[in-house]
C-alpha positions, 0 to 999 in steps of 0.5 A, a space after each residue: 721791162 715796164 710793170 703793167 698799169 693795174 688801172 688800164 682797160 683790157 685790150 681786145 684779146 685780153 678782154 676776150 679771155 676775161 669774158 670766158 673765164 667769168 662766163 665760166 665762173 658764173 656758171 659754176 656759181 650756182 653749184 658751189 652756192 648749193 654745196 655751201 648751203 648743204 655744208 651749213 645745213 650739216 654743221 647746224 644739224 651737228 650742233 644741235 646734236 651736239 647740244 642735245 648729247 650735251 644735255 643729255 650727258 649733264 642730265 644723265 651725270 645729274 641722275 648718276 650722282 644723285 643715285 650715287 649720293 643715295 647709295 652712300 646714304 643707304 650704305 651709311 644706314 645700313 653700317 650703322 644699323 648693323 653696327 648697333 647690332 654688332 655683337 661687340 657691342 654686348 661685350 662688357 668693358 672688361 672683356 674689350 680691355 681683355 682683347 686690346 691686351 691680347 692684340 698688344 701681346 700679339 704684336 701691337 706692343 711694337 706700336 708704341 701708340 697702341 693704348 692711344 689709337 684703341 681709346 681714340 677709336 670711339 667713345 666706348 672703346 676709349 671708356 674700355 681703355 681708360 678703365 683698363 690700366 694694364 692697356 698703359 702699362 707698357 712704355 716705349 720710349 725712342 728717344 732721338 736727336 730733334 730734327 726740327 731743333 725743338 726743345 719741346 719735351 714731346 716723350 714727357 706728356 706721353 710717359 706722364 699719360 702712362 703713369 696716370 692711367 696705368 694706375 698702380 699696375 707694374 710697368 714694362 718700360 723700354 727706353 732706347 736713347 740715341 743722340 749725338 747730345 743730350 737732349 734739351 729737355 734731359 732734366 725733365 727726362 730723367 726726373 720722369 724715368 726715375 718715376 718710371 723705374 719705381 713702378 717697373 716690372 720690366 725695365 730696359 735702357 739702352 743708349 749710345 751716350 754716356 748717361 752712367 752718373 744720371 741713370 745710376 741715380 735714377 736706379 738708387 732707390 727701391 723698385 719692389 716689382 722689379 723682375 727684369 732689369 737690362 742696362 745698356 751703354 755698349 755703343 756709347 763712346 765712353 763706355 770703356 771708362 765710364 762706370 755704372 753704379 749700382 746705389 746703395 738704396 737699389 732694392 729689388 726683392 723679386 728681381 729674377 733677370 739682370 743683364 748689363 752691357 758695356 761700361 764698368 759695373 760697380 755694386 755700392 753694397 754687398 747685398 744679396 739677391 737670391 731672387 735672381 736666377 738669370 744673369 748676363 754681363 758684357 762689360 769693359 772690366 771683368 776680372 776673378 774678383 767680379 766672378 767671385 762676387 757675382 756667384 756670391 751676389 747671386 746664390 741661386 742663378 740658373 743661367 749665366 751669359 758672361 764675357 770676360 774681357 780680362 784674363 781670369 787669374 788668381 794668385 791663391 786657391 779660389 772656388 767659384 761655386 754656383 750649386 744651381 747653375 743649369 746653363 752657362 755661355 762663356 766668352 773669353 776675350 782678351 785672354 783665358 784663364 791660368 791653372 788656379 781659376 780653371 780648377 776652381 769651378 763647381 758646377 753640379 747642376 750644370 747641363 748646357 754650356 757654351 764656351 767661346 774664344 775671341 781674339 788670338 790668344 792660345 789657350 794653354 791646353 792643360 788649363 783647358 782640360 782642367 777647366 773642362 773637367 772642372 766646370 763642365 763635367 756634368 754637361 749634357 749639351 756642350 758647344 765649343 767655339 775656339 781653337 780645339 786641340 789636346 786639351 779638349 780631348 783630355 778635358 772631354 773624359 769627364 763629360 760622362 753625361 754629354 749627349 750633344 756636342 758641337 766643334 767649331 772655331 769661330 774665327 776659322 773656316 775650316 777645322 784645323 789639324 789641331 782638332 784631329 786629335 779630339 775626333 780621333 779620341 771620339 772614334 776608339 776607346 781608349 787603353 782602358 776601354 773607356 769610351 770618350 764621351 760615352 753618351 754622345 748622340 749628336 755631333 756637329 761639326 762648325 766648319 769645313 771638312 777640307 782634308 780627307 784625313 779628317 774626312 776618314 776619321 768622321 767616318 770612323 766615328 760613324 762606323 764606331 758609334 752607330 746602332 749597328 757597330 759590333 761593339 760601341 758605347 751603352 749610347 749610340 751616335 744618332 747624327 753627324 751634321 756638317 755646317 761648313 760656311 764655306 761657299 765654293 761649289 767643290 766644298 758643297 759637293 764634297 760636303 753633301 757627299 760626306 754628309 750622305 755617307 755619314 747618314 747611311 751608315 749612321 741610319 743603317 
């Protein structure tokens, strides 16, 4: 089919149709033009309204900004005016410095920058801080690997500032040195640590590195103000072979607390430290001779926390005498002690003791009984965390002053049958009518009571020693506490029922 020629003239029929369409469109044009005019007027009006609204918004925003600025100026003037009238401005520098010190002692000591913080607040506080040497007497350093690889000794200026601004006030020093290798400025560090130690009243140094030689050299000097000394390198991979030496020049006439954890300890001099009353030792080597040297070196010791890493033995009779010892915590690790050592203790003032056993070594029951009679006869409070058996019952016969007894194996969940002999002995008198531990007021069981026979024995103890018992020891039992840690629901229910039964008997 041939395409129509767009340039042709319409034929008669087509022309008639076109004339009708043109006539209709011509008739509709005025109305559409009127609608377009109305729409254009609406758009114009909307634009005018939008422009007016925009101008109103901008005007309101300028007013708001101006008012806000005026308000801020007013608040600032009020703040300054009130600040000038604040009572704290009347405080003398001495009292303000005392407030800083109290704030530090209430917990700000955890902030290593406290002195710098208050000194940077304002001119008046800076003057008060700089006039208070005691504020700068707390030095707390956390020496770590430099994350950015820098060799800048950033802690050196910090320590130097404290040394300078603390004047002659004795220092409380806490240094934790945990790094994978010595810091690049170690030489400068030890020089300034030496100065800190010379000025220290309290010196705590904890490290994961083997720095026993460097630290020994730092401490080989007089420390006239030193009261507390605590050295720990137990996390060092070389602490089993390294030796920490207390040098011949070390002299601390005011020292009261000495603690060391980690490497072997050697003293270069047989000097006596009569001012020391508290000692804590957890070293890689501790033998009988070390114990003898300890009580000789610290004749006035009152508190002793000791980790015996070696079996304590002696081929000859010895005497381990600590006339003033009041509190003892003894942990036996690799082994225990023979009968010679067990009978050598003389602690006439001992009132509180905690005896722990680690590992699987079994303590001879005869030696255990001898130790309890020798060392613990005067105790009032006793905690036994070891395998309790007949030796404990025999040894407790000497503990006539004992008022509080805690029994529990540290490495076991439940109290085993070997302990029954101790609980049975506590439930009645012996053949001579004598009560074991006649002054006992509190009995604590750290372990699950998993057997009915043991539960019955505990009930018998409560019946025999409660205040309403027709006959019993002079001092009646006031509590039996079950502190088993087993998480099973059946034990929880059993423990609750048994505890309520014991309480009802004792408090009837």
